[in-house]
C-alpha positions as CSV (number, residue, x, y, z in Angstrom):
1,M,98.5,-104.0,83.1
2,G,101.6,-105.6,81.5
3,K,104.3,-104.0,79.3
4,Y,104.9,-102.7,75.8
5,G,108.0,-102.0,73.9
6,M,109.1,-100.7,70.5
7,I,111.4,-102.8,68.4
8,V,114.5,-100.7,67.3
9,F,116.5,-102.2,64.5
10,T,120.3,-102.0,64.3
11,D,120.7,-103.3,60.7
12,S,118.6,-103.3,57.5
13,N,118.8,-107.1,57.0
14,L,115.4,-108.1,58.3
15,K,115.1,-111.6,56.6
16,T,113.2,-114.0,58.9
17,D,115.0,-117.3,59.6
18,L,112.1,-119.7,59.6
19,L,114.1,-122.5,61.2
20,L,115.0,-120.3,64.1
21,F,111.4,-119.1,64.2
22,R,110.2,-122.7,64.5
23,N,112.7,-123.5,67.2
24,H,111.5,-120.6,69.4
25,A,107.9,-120.2,68.4
26,E,106.5,-121.3,71.7
27,M,107.9,-118.1,73.2
28,L,105.1,-116.2,71.4
29,V,102.3,-118.1,73.2
30,P,101.4,-116.4,76.5
31,P,100.5,-118.2,79.8
32,R,96.9,-119.2,80.4
33,K,94.5,-116.2,80.9
34,Y,97.0,-113.7,79.4
35,F,97.5,-112.3,76.0
36,N,100.4,-111.1,73.8
37,E,100.3,-108.5,71.1
38,F,102.3,-107.7,68.0
39,I,101.7,-104.3,66.4
40,L,102.8,-102.9,63.0
41,Y,102.1,-99.2,62.6
42,S,102.9,-97.1,59.5
43,E,103.0,-93.3,59.9
44,G,104.7,-90.7,57.7
45,G,106.3,-93.3,55.4
46,N,108.0,-95.1,58.2
47,T,106.9,-98.3,59.9
48,H,107.2,-99.0,63.6
49,F,106.8,-102.3,65.4
50,Y,105.7,-102.9,69.0
51,I,105.3,-105.9,71.2
52,G,103.3,-106.2,74.4
53,S,101.8,-108.6,76.9
54,S,99.4,-108.5,79.8
55,S,102.1,-110.7,81.6
56,N,105.5,-109.2,82.4
57,G,107.1,-112.6,82.1
58,A,105.6,-113.2,78.7
59,Y,106.8,-109.8,77.6
60,E,110.3,-110.7,78.4
61,L,110.0,-113.9,76.3
62,L,108.6,-111.8,73.4
63,R,111.5,-109.4,73.8
64,S,114.0,-112.3,73.8
65,F,112.3,-113.9,70.8
66,F,112.6,-110.8,68.6
67,T,116.2,-110.1,69.6
68,R,117.1,-113.7,68.7
69,L,115.6,-113.4,65.2
70,Y,116.4,-109.9,64.2
71,P,119.2,-107.3,64.6
72,C,117.4,-105.2,67.1
73,Y,116.7,-104.3,70.7
74,V,113.4,-103.5,72.4
75,K,112.9,-100.1,74.1
76,E,110.0,-100.0,76.6
77,S,107.4,-97.8,75.2
78,N,103.6,-97.6,75.0
79,P,102.4,-97.5,71.3
80,S,100.8,-94.2,70.3
81,I,98.5,-95.2,67.5
82,K,95.9,-93.3,65.6
83,R,93.4,-96.0,64.8
84,G,90.9,-95.4,61.9
85,R,88.1,-97.5,60.5
86,G,89.1,-101.1,59.8
87,R,88.5,-104.8,60.0
88,I,88.7,-107.5,62.8
89,Y,89.3,-111.1,61.8
90,Y,89.3,-114.1,64.2
91,V,91.5,-117.0,63.2
92,S,89.3,-119.7,64.6
93,R,91.1,-123.0,64.1
94,E,93.6,-125.0,61.9
95,K,92.1,-126.9,59.1
96,K,93.0,-130.3,60.6
97,K,95.0,-131.6,63.5
98,S,98.8,-131.0,63.3
99,F,98.3,-128.8,60.2
100,E,101.3,-126.5,59.7
101,Y,101.2,-123.6,57.3
102,Y,103.1,-120.5,56.4
103,F,102.0,-117.7,54.1
104,P,104.0,-114.4,54.0
105,D,101.3,-112.7,51.9
106,L,99.3,-111.0,54.7
107,L,102.1,-109.1,56.4
108,N,103.9,-108.4,53.0
109,S,100.6,-106.8,51.8
110,I,100.5,-104.6,54.9
111,A,104.1,-103.5,54.2
112,T,103.3,-102.9,50.6
113,L,100.3,-100.7,51.5
114,A,102.4,-98.7,53.9
115,A,104.9,-98.0,51.0
116,M,102.0,-97.1,48.6
117,F,100.3,-94.8,51.0
118,P,103.0,-93.1,53.0
119,E,100.7,-90.2,54.0
120,C,98.2,-92.7,55.5
121,N,98.4,-94.2,58.9
122,I,98.0,-98.0,58.7
123,A,97.8,-100.1,61.9
124,Y,98.0,-103.9,62.2
125,L,97.5,-105.6,65.5
126,C,97.7,-109.4,66.3
127,R,96.6,-110.6,69.7
128,V,97.3,-114.1,70.9
129,Y,95.3,-115.8,73.7
130,S,96.2,-119.0,75.4
131,S,94.5,-121.8,77.3
132,L,95.2,-125.3,78.6
133,S,93.3,-128.4,77.7
134,L,93.7,-132.1,78.3
135,S,95.7,-132.3,75.1
136,G,98.1,-129.5,76.1
137,R,98.5,-125.8,75.6
138,K,96.4,-124.2,72.8
139,Y,95.9,-120.7,71.6
140,G,93.6,-118.5,69.5
141,L,94.2,-115.1,67.9
142,F,92.6,-112.2,66.1
143,I,93.9,-109.5,63.9
144,R,92.8,-105.9,63.6
145,I,93.7,-103.8,60.6
146,S,92.8,-100.1,60.2
147,S,93.8,-97.1,58.1
148,C,93.1,-93.4,57.8
149,E,89.8,-92.3,56.5
150,E,91.0,-90.9,53.1
151,Y,92.0,-94.2,51.6
152,N,90.1,-96.6,53.9
153,K,87.8,-98.0,51.3
154,E,90.5,-98.9,48.8
155,I,92.9,-100.3,51.5
156,M,90.2,-102.4,53.1
157,E,88.9,-103.8,49.8
158,F,92.4,-104.8,48.9
159,L,93.0,-106.6,52.2
160,D,89.6,-108.3,52.0
161,Q,90.6,-109.7,48.7
162,Q,93.9,-110.9,50.1
163,I,92.3,-112.6,53.0
164,R,89.7,-114.3,50.8
165,S,92.6,-115.6,48.7
166,L,94.5,-116.9,51.8
167,K,91.4,-118.7,53.0
168,K,90.9,-120.3,49.6
169,R,94.5,-121.3,49.0
170,H,95.5,-122.3,52.5
171,G,92.2,-123.4,54.1
172,I,92.6,-121.0,57.0
173,K,89.5,-120.4,59.1
174,M,89.3,-116.6,59.4
175,K,86.0,-115.0,60.4
176,R,85.3,-111.3,60.1
177,C,83.6,-109.7,63.2
178,R,82.4,-106.1,63.9
179,F,83.6,-106.0,67.5
180,V,86.4,-107.6,69.6
181,I,84.8,-110.4,71.6
182,P,86.3,-112.8,74.1
183,L,87.7,-115.9,72.4
184,R,85.5,-118.8,73.6
185,K,87.6,-121.6,72.2
186,N,91.4,-121.7,71.6
187,S,91.9,-124.6,69.2
188,M,95.2,-123.8,67.5
189,S,98.2,-125.8,68.6
190,M,101.0,-125.3,66.1
191,A,103.0,-122.3,67.4
192,F,105.0,-122.1,64.2
193,N,101.8,-121.0,62.4
194,L,102.1,-117.7,64.1
195,A,104.9,-116.8,61.6
196,S,102.1,-115.9,59.2
197,F,100.8,-113.2,61.6
198,I,103.8,-112.2,63.8
199,R,106.9,-111.4,61.7
200,I,108.9,-108.5,60.4
201,P,108.3,-108.2,56.6
202,E,111.6,-108.3,54.9
203,D,111.0,-105.3,52.6
204,V,109.4,-103.0,55.1
205,H,110.8,-99.4,55.4
206,V,111.8,-98.8,59.1
C-alpha cells in the first residue's frame, strides 16, 4: 500500500531554492505504474504537509528531496484529512515539447486562503503518475482541492478564477473533471515543472 509521512519543519525559513529543485526534480517522479502524492492540509489556522507514495522506494526519494530543500524531517504518519466538496483538475500536457514553466500563484493562493479562513479545513492534493515511452520517462498529474461546506462556494470560485488565469497566462492544459479517473496518457516530461504543484509556499503558517 506504500507509505505516508508528515513533514515537520525545524526552521521558519521555507524559501524554495529553485536551482536545487531543478537539480533534484526527478526524485519527485515515481517508477512506472506507481504514484506519488503531495498533500497540503489546513486545519485550525495551521497548515500541515504530507508526502506519500504507492512505492516504498519512491517514498524514500520523496523524503530525501524535501529534507534537501527545506529545514525539516519527515515523520511516518497517515494523513487524517476531512475532505469537503471541491474540484479535480487534470494537467494533461505541456504546451509544446521541452516547455519549462514555473508559476507560484496556485500554491500561494492555497496558503492565502488557509490564512483567510483559519476556521475552515482546506485540502490540496497533487498526485503524480509515471510511464515509460520510446522517448523516455514521462508523467501526468491531477490536483484535488476541497474545503469545508461553510465557505466552499467562495473558495472554489476564487480558485477557479486563479486557474483560468494560469491557463491563459502560461498556456497550461488543465481540465476540470467530476471524478478521479485513470490517466490514459502521461505526456509531460519536464520534471522541474512540478515546482508549480509540489512546493512549500514561503509564507505559509505551519
